N, C-alpha and C positions, 0 to 999 in steps of 0.2 A: 132160714129166712134171711138171716144176717149175712150168711155166706153168699147167697144168691145176689144180695144187694151189693156186696163188695165186688162180685164178679161183673155185675152189670156196670158198676162204676169204672172198673179197670177197662172193660171193653169200650166204654164211652170215651175214656181218656185216649186209648189207642185210635179210636175212630177220628177223634179231633186232631191228634198229632200226626197221624200217618201221612196225610196229604202233604203237609209241610215238610215232613221228614223225607218223603220221596222226592220232592222237588229239590230239597238241599243236597241230597245224595246225587241226584241226576245233573244238577246244574253247577254245584260247587265241589263236592267231595270227589266225585269220579273223575272230572277233568283235571283236578289237582294231582290226584294219584297217577293218572294216565300221563300227565305231563312229566312227572318225575321219572316214570318207567321209560318214556320215549327218550329222555335225555341220556339214558344209559345204553341206547342202541345206536345202530348205524343207519336208521331209517331215512331215506332220501326221497320219499314220495311214492315208493311202491311201483306198481305196474305203470301208473300214469307217466312217470318219469324214467321209466326203464331200469328201475333198481328194485327187482322183486324180492331179493333176499333181505331178510331182517335178522340181525344177530346182536346179542348183547356184547358191548365193548367196554363196559365199566365206566370209569370216570374220565375217558378220553376227551369228551367234549369240554368238561370242566377244566381239565389241564390245558386244553387249547385256548379256553377263554382267558386263563391267567397268564398265558404267554403272548396275548394280544395287547399291544400298546394302546390301541383305541379303547379297550375296555377300561383302562385306568383313567382315560380322558373322560369318558361318559360317566364313570363312577364319581369323579371329582365334581363334574357338573351336576350330577343328581344330589350330592351332598351339599353343594352350594344352594340348590333349591330348598332342601330340607332345613338348612340353617336359616335361610331367608324366611321360610314359612314359620318356624318355631320362634326365632329370635326377632323376626320382623312383623309378620302378619298378626301373631298373637298378642305381643305387647302393644302394637299400635291399635289393634282392634279393641283391646281392653281399655286403653286410655280414651279412645273415642267414645266408647260405651259408657265409661265413667262420667265423661263430660256431658253426655246427653242425659243420663239418668239423674245427675245432679242439677240438670238444667242450667249449666254455666253459660249457655248460649241461647239466643232466641231462635225461634223457628225450629224446634226439635223435630217435628214431623218432616219438614223439608230436608234437613240434613240426614235423617234416617233413609229417606227415599234416595237421595243423591249418593250416599255411601254404598247402599245395597244395589243400586242400578246395574253396575257391571256384572252382577251375578245372573241377571236375567238376560244378558246378551251372549249369544253363542261364542265360544272361544275362537271359532274360525273367523267370525266377523271381526272380533277384537284383533286377531293376529294380522288380518289383511289391513285393518285400519292402522294399527301402529307401525306396520312395515312401511306403509305410505307416509306416515307422519315423520319418522325419524330413524328408520333403520336401513337407509340406502344413501349413497352420495347425492342423489336427486331428491331427497325427502324435504318435506316442509321445514323440518328442524334445520337442515343444512342451508336452505334458502334464506331463512331468517338470519342465520349466522353470517352469511355472505353479504347481507345488507350492511352489517357493521364491519366486517372484515373480508374483503373479496378474496384474500389469499388463504383463508381458513381451509384446513384439510379435514377429510372425513377420517376419524380416528377409532370408530367403534369396532373396526376389523381386528384390532389388537386385543380388545376385550369384548368378544361377541356375546358373552352372557349377561353383560350389564343390562342391555335394553330388555332382555327376556325377564330378568329378575325384577326390574322396576315395574314392567307390565303386570307380572304375577302378583307383586305386592299390591298394586292398585286394584287388581281385578278381585282377588279372593279375600281381602281384609274385611269387606263388608259382611261376609257371611259370619265371621266371628264377632263383628260388632253386634249383630242381631242376637247371636247366642248369648253373649255376655250381657247384653242389654236386658234380655228376658230374665236372666237369672239375677241381675242386680235389682230388678224391680220386685223380686220375690223377698228381698231383705227388707225388713222393717226399717224405715228411715228413722223411726225414733231411737233405734239403737245407736245410730251414728250421731244423732243429736245429743243423746245422753253422754256419749264418750266426749263430745266437744264441750259440753257444759262442765264435765269433769276436768277439763284442761287439755284434752288431746287436740292436736292440730289436724288439719285435713289429711296431711300425708300419714300421720300416725294412725288415724282412722282407717285409712286405706290399707296400710300395711298390716296392722294388727287385727282388723275386724273383717274387711271385705276379702282380701286375698286368701286368708285361711278358710273362710266360709265357701269360697268358690274353688277350692283346690281340686275337687272332683271334676268340676266343669272344665278347668284348665287342662287337666289330663286328658279329658275327652276330646277337647279341641286339639290338643298336641297329637293325639293318635290320628285324628282326622287329617291334620296337616301333614304328618309323616306319610300316611298311606296315599294321600293325594299327590304328594310331591314325587313319590316313587313311580306313580303311573302316568306322570305328565307326558302328553303325547301331541294332542291336536293343536294346541296353541303354538308350541315350539315348531311343529312340522309346518304349519302355515306361515308363521312369522319368519322363520329362518330358511325355509325351503330345504330342510334336512341337511344343512351345512355341517361339515365334520366337527367344527369347533363348538357347536351348540347341541350336539347329540347327547341324549340321555339314555338310560338303560332300556326304556320302552322302544326308542328309535333304533337302538343297536339291535335289539331282539327282532324288530320289524324287518330291518334290512337283511339280516341273516336268514329270515324265514321266507320273505316274499320278493326280495330284489336279487336278480342274477340267479345263480344256481341255488335252489333252496337247501338249507341246512337246518332241518327241524330239530335234530337232537341238540345242536348248539343253541338254537333259539329257545327250546324248552329248558335247557340248563341255565340260561340267563333268567328266565322266569322263576326258576327255583331259587336262584340266588337272590333275586328281588324279594321273594317271600321271606327268606331267611334274614336278610337284612331289615326288613320291615318288622319282623318279630324281635330281633335284637334291639332296635331303637325303641319299640313300643315298650319292651321289658325294661329298658334303661329309664324311660319316661316314668313308668309306674313305680320303680325303685326310687327315683328322685321325689316322687309325690309322697311316698311312705316316709322318706327321711325328712323332707322339708315341709310337707303339707299339713294341713289341719283337718278338722272334721266338719263336714257340712251339717 
């Protein structure tokens, strides 16, 4: 009787897990494996594009990527976005969340709404808006500057990533503010008040109590920031019109796969490199949390 009950329990587990497992294998695991396999072939579209023969060519696409100067440009742009996300969005989001949680300003609900508002606007709209505001010689930003200095010159072409980084900082910081704020509200305020009674300053309470308590949340946010940074596409595409100086890995992959003569193996090789970079950065983040972090 016990054996039958155990068998029924195992069958019920599989019945509940199997649908999710099938969806995972079909939507995530199979495309990932197929992408890696395709990157090792010479596939150029099959019969549709007049290239019916498919054969394995090894790491030819990967070697070609590392010989392409544009790859290093887009890699640098992606790392700039990662750095801005991890060292810009997260610290700024935490500081704003701390200010709101400690009610250091009036109108906390208003500021929460205003800070989070960019997250509910589609990146395409934001890209068009900021492109018109200050990322062109005829933008509103330049018109305002010309009011004070008629001879002013448009200089963003020399540093085309700066407007993109500024917009991404403004756009995505609100999400981390909400995450940090929700977790800060879980911490009993009496702990901080007790520390302050014992002589701890606001900064010491923040450094020795709140940050260690939120180490796991910070790591989770860092992982979200890294993964989101590596797959940035829509905002940059709309805001910069796919300009060479602002391309990132996702745009580099898109151009190789869908613009001009398709090179699907090279595009899939880029996607594999993106996954590898993502795993490396996430691994480094978790190692840093184990070394510096505390326990929640």
